[in-house]
GURO-963395 format. One record per residue (C-alpha): residue in one letter; y negated, x negated, z. Coordinates in pm, whole numbers, padded with zeros to 5 digits, always signed. Layout:
AYXZ;...
***
This chain:
M+00777-03142-01191;T+01098-03035-01016;E+01023-03271-00727;H+00755-03022-00623;A+00980-02714-00628;E+00966-02684-00248;T+00585-02708-00249;K+00561-02450-00527;S+00796-02222-00334;L+00579-02248-00020;M+00267-02170-00223;E+00441-01875-00392;N+00540-01742-00047;A+00177-01767+00066;L+00071-01572-00244;D+00336-01304-00177;A+00212-01273+00183;I-00143-01220+00056;R-00025-00952-00186;R+00154-00775+00102;D-00149-00807+00332;F-00386-00685+00059;G-00156-00387-00001;G-00212-00286+00360;V-00591-00286+00323;R-00724+00061+00270;T-00905+00159-00047;G-01014+00510-00141;K-00675+00567-00307;A-00343+00657-00149;S-00082+00380-00151;P+00247+00371+00045;T+00187+00002+00128;L-00104+00117+00343;L+00140+00257+00601;E+00453+00045+00546;M+00385-00215+00812;I+00262+00023+01082;R+00489-00024+01385;V+00651+00285+01537;D+00804+00310+01886;A+01155+00415+01790;Y+01495+00368+01952;G+01358+00141+02222;S+01177-00103+01992;K+00885-00122+01751;L+01004-00071+01394;P+00802-00081+01069;L+00730+00274+00950;N+00918+00214+00624;Q+01239+00167+00829;V+01220+00513+00990;A+01060+00724+00716;T+00997+00770+00346;I+00636+00737+00233;S+00534+00909-00091;V+00213+00983-00281;P+00210+01349-00395;E-00156+01325-00505;P-00420+01049-00539;R-00574+01097-00193;M-00269+01206+00008;L+00029+01029+00160;L+00338+01218+00267;V+00556+01071+00544;Q+00903+01216+00588;T+01088+01080+00892;W+01464+01051+00868;D+01493+01162+01232;K+01280+01468+01322;G+01266+01339+01682;L+01039+01057+01568;M+00767+01279+01417;Q+00534+01250+01720;A+00587+00873+01748;V+00511+00826+01377;E+00203+01049+01396;K+00076+00855+01700;A+00142+00518+01531;I-00059+00621+01223;M-00348+00745+01440;T-00362+00428+01651;A-00326+00187+01356;D-00707+00157+01323;L-00703+00265+00957;G-00932+00563+01015;L-00660+00810+00917;N-00590+01151+01071;P-00230+01258+01006;A-00130+01625+01017;N+00223+01702+01142;D+00361+02039+01025;G+00703+01990+01187;N+00875+01888+00862;V+00648+01623+00713;I+00337+01434+00812;R+00049+01465+00566;V-00201+01181+00571;P-00518+01260+00377;I-00700+00946+00261;P-01071+01004+00310;A-01320+00834+00081;L-01456+00518+00240;N-01820+00505+00336;E-02027+00198+00244;E-02003+00040+00589;R-01624+00079+00607;R-01591-00062+00254;R-01788-00372+00355;E-01564-00406+00663;M-01257-00395+00438;V-01407-00661+00209;R-01468-00887+00512;L-01105-00837+00612;L-00992-00922+00257;H-01194-01246+00266;K-01034-01337+00600;L-00684-01267+00464;A-00757-01466+00147;E-00878-01762+00354;E-00556-01752+00559;G-00365-01767+00230;R-00572-02062+00107;I-00502-02240+00435;A-00127-02184+00390;I-00149-02324+00036;R-00347-02628+00152;H-00091-02679+00429;A+00185-02688+00167;R-00020-02949-00024;H-00063-03154+00293;E+00312-03152+00362;A+00390-03254+00002;N+00136-03537+00015;K+00286-03655+00345;Q+00631-03671+00183;I+00492-03860-00117;K+00317-04113+00113;A+00641-04161+00310;K+00835-04228-00013;E+00567-04472-00126;Q+00569-04659+00206;S+00948-04685+00205;H+00922-04822-00153;E+01131-04536-00299;I+00849-04482-00550;G+00568-04702-00676;E+00196-04661-00617;D+00132-04523-00968;V+00412-04266-00937;A+00282-04163-00593;R-00071-04122-00730;R+00057-03913-01023;Q+00261-03692-00787;V-00040-03642-00558;D-00241-03536-00867;E+00036-03292-00970;V+00040-03140-00620;Q-00341-03105-00635;K-00316-02927-00973;L-00056-02692-00823;T-00285-02630-00525;D-00583-02555-00750;E-00369-02317-00957;Y-00253-02120-00651;I-00597-02107-00492;A-00730-01969-00823;K-00457-01701-00807;V-00569-01611-00452;D-00930-01586-00569;H-00822-01365-00860;L-00628-01132-00627;L-00926-01120-00389;K-01170-01034-00668;A-00946-00755-00802;K-00883-00604-00457;E-01252-00634-00364;E-01349-00438-00679;E-01088-00174-00592;V-01227-00139-00238;M-01591-00124-00349;E-01518+00135-00621;V-01673+00470-00527;
***
């Protein structure tokens, strides 16, 4: 099965990307991943928030953002407000407190739609990896590096791998959807 290591690696990367994207989707609970990828105008470029500040969770519905450079407090506060997460940060001059309000039903359903879209993007990436692997197998078969039976077996192995990773995406989606819909 080592001949499919590259394919498996691509599928694993797609799964990791989904985990990261799902981490950025808001639930009713505070999670530092919610803010990590917000871009902040700092030092003449747009940097991810986690590169200019520390994000902590002092209580279940509160995030605390501590910038390393006090001069960036306004920029960080503005970035959080304009990130379309429905959050209202409070800057006290030392830290930025970000209360996480409970989601209403409509917002929860919006989040679930976003999760489905992100999951589909992940499935597409996994199917793309399958397509590339199958293309390589076909090329080997046509150049007579491998026989027809070996090619067919490899295509089946790649399909099993694809099914396995798509099932993992579906499992992640189901778990995150339950977390979002939890009141």
